[in-house]
C-alpha positions in Angstrom: -6.3 0.1 -62.6 -5.3 -2.6 -59.5 -2.2 -4.3 -59.0 -4.2 -7.7 -59.6 -5.1 -6.9 -63.1 -1.3 -6.6 -64.5 0.9 -9.5 -64.3 4.7 -9.3 -64.9 6.0 -11.7 -67.8 9.3 -13.0 -67.3 11.7 -15.5 -69.2 14.8 -17.3 -68.3 16.3 -15.8 -71.7 16.1 -12.1 -70.8 17.6 -10.4 -67.6 15.7 -8.2 -65.4 15.7 -4.7 -64.2 16.8 -4.6 -60.8 14.0 -4.3 -58.3 12.1 -0.7 -58.4 13.4 0.3 -61.6 11.1 -1.4 -64.7 9.7 -4.3 -65.8 10.2 -5.8 -69.2 6.7 -7.2 -69.9 3.2 -6.6 -68.3 0.2 -8.4 -69.5 -2.8 -6.5 -68.5 -5.8 -8.8 -70.2 -5.0 -10.0 -73.3 -2.3 -7.1 -74.0 1.3 -7.3 -73.1 3.5 -4.3 -73.0 7.0 -4.6 -73.7 9.4 -2.2 -72.7 12.2 -0.3 -74.5 14.6 -3.1 -75.3 18.6 -2.8 -76.1 20.8 -5.0 -77.3 22.3 -5.5 -73.6 23.5 -8.9 -72.3 22.1 -10.6 -69.3 25.4 -9.2 -67.7 23.6 -6.3 -67.7 26.6 -4.5 -68.9 27.8 -6.2 -72.4 26.2 -4.9 -75.4 25.6 -7.4 -78.3 26.1 -6.5 -82.0 28.5 -3.6 -84.0 25.3 -2.7 -86.2 21.6 -1.8 -86.4 20.9 -5.6 -87.8 22.9 -7.8 -84.9 21.1 -5.4 -82.4 17.9 -5.7 -83.4 18.3 -9.3 -83.8 18.9 -9.5 -80.2 15.8 -7.2 -79.4 13.5 -9.2 -81.6 14.6 -12.1 -79.8 14.0 -10.8 -76.5 10.3 -9.5 -77.7 9.7 -13.0 -79.0 10.9 -15.0 -75.8 8.9 -12.4 -73.9 5.8 -13.4 -75.8 6.1 -16.6 -75.8 6.6 -16.9 -72.2 2.7 -15.2 -72.0 1.4 -18.4 -74.2 1.7 -16.1 -77.7 3.9 -15.6 -80.5 6.0 -12.7 -81.5 3.5 -12.0 -84.4 1.3 -10.9 -81.9 3.6 -7.5 -81.5 0.5 -4.9 -83.0 3.0 -1.5 -83.1 6.5 -1.2 -81.9 8.2 2.2 -81.3 12.2 2.3 -82.8 14.9 4.2 -81.8 18.0 4.6 -83.7 20.7 6.6 -83.1 21.3 6.8 -86.8 18.8 7.1 -89.4 20.9 4.6 -91.8 20.6 2.0 -89.5 16.9 1.4 -90.2 18.0 -1.0 -93.4 19.9 -3.2 -90.8 16.5 -3.3 -87.9 14.0 -4.1 -91.2 16.2 -6.7 -92.3 16.3 -8.1 -88.8 12.4 -7.6 -88.4 11.8 -10.0 -91.6 13.4 -12.4 -90.0 11.3 -12.6 -87.2 7.6 -11.3 -88.7 5.5 -12.9 -90.8 1.9 -11.9 -92.3 1.1 -8.1 -91.9 4.1 -6.5 -90.0 3.3 -4.4 -86.8 2.3 -0.5 -86.9 5.4 1.3 -86.8 7.1 4.7 -85.9 10.9 5.1 -86.4 12.5 8.1 -84.4 16.4 8.9 -84.9 17.6 10.1 -80.9 20.6 11.8 -79.9 21.5 9.2 -78.0 20.5 6.3 -75.6 21.6 4.8 -72.6 25.4 3.9 -73.6 27.4 5.3 -76.9 27.4 1.6 -78.3 23.5 0.8 -77.9 22.4 1.9 -81.7 18.7 0.7 -81.3 16.0 0.3 -78.9 12.7 -1.1 -79.3 9.5 -0.9 -77.4 6.4 -2.5 -78.5 2.8 -3.8 -77.5 1.1 -7.2 -78.5 -2.3 -8.7 -78.5 -2.3 -12.4 -77.4 -4.5 -14.3 -79.7 -7.4 -15.7 -78.0 -7.2 -19.6 -77.9 
């Protein structure tokens, strides 16, 4: 696939990684590929939220902002992979998810991992969205 088929989607509300690391969101035709997001603040250091619920809310807001920047909605997300450092955090993640999604929820995998990028990061979520045709 040539680079011309990929479009980098950005939002002023979601900090971008330094060049050469990764893209937060790439659009290929009507599909968005959303990187794994944490509740890291736009300063690149501070982690927002003390539990899975609070961190998931920050993450879902980032996903929502990027979907909207591409002309869609968060309900266009069709699949997610959720990583948690403690499986008990899943209840908070599900609670946050219900605050952002309506109708049929995305297909989803929940995986408990030993650790994420920093000890205070409890949740990371990546996804794919299929933008509705207008």
